[in-house]
N, C-alpha and C positions, 0 to 999 in steps of 0.2 A: 975620909970624905972623898967622893969621886970628883975628879977635875971637870970643870965646865969647858966646853970647847965647841967648835962648829960641828963635830961629828959625834958628840956625846948628847944623849937625850934621856930624859927621865920618863918618856912616853912608853906605854906598854906595847907589846907586840900587836894587840888588837888596834890600838890607835895608829901605829905605824902602817899596818895593813890597810886601814881605812883611808889614811892619807895617800898611800900609793894608789888605791882605787880611785880616789877623787882626781888625782893628778893624771892618771892614765886615761880616765874618761875625758878629761879636758883635752889631753893631747890627741885622743882618738877623734873627738869632735872637730878639733882644729885641722887635723889631717884630712878628715872627710870634707870639710869646707874648702880646703885647698884643692882637693881632688875634684870637687864639683865646680868650683869657680874658675880655677886656672887650668885644669886639665893638663897636668905636666906630662910630657912625652919622654922623659928620661927612663932608661931601662930599669933602674933600681927602684923607681917609685912604686911599682906594683907590689913590692915586698915591704917597702918602708911604711906605707900608709896602713898596712895591716898589723904591724907590730904593736901599736898602742891598743888595738882592739883585743889582741891575744893577751896582752898584759892586763887589760881591764878584766877579762874573764878569769884569768888565773888569780888576780888579786881579790876579786869578788869571792872566789871559792876559798881562798886562804882566809879572808876576813870572816866569812860565815863559819868556818871550822873553828877558828880561834875564838870567835864570839860565843859559839855554843859551848866550847870548853870553859870559857870564863864564867858563863852563867851556871854551868854544872858544878863548878868549884865553889860557888857562893854558898855559904851555909844557909840553911832554911831559917826563916824568922821564928822567934819565940812565939809561944801561944798568945801572949798578950801584946806583942809588938805589932804595930800596923805595917803593912807592906808598903813598898814604894808607890804602888798605884793608889793606895788609899791616902797616903800623905800628899800625893800630887793633886788629888781631887779636892 
């Protein structure tokens, strides 16, 4: 049995990429708000406020690739089995 700890997770790569996407978007919006409201004049800010936006783009790309692979690996439903969409309706 795997040990539980702060750095151990049972989440899939798709879930982790989705979490990274959400957190990087939150950080990007927060940095954009700081840039718009406070207008920081330090030299490193021009690079620092762009980093979450780049991370959001990269994590969105990673999430979409991982999600597509996850869906492709799913076995097709049997002839008499109802699909997820039919069960949800």
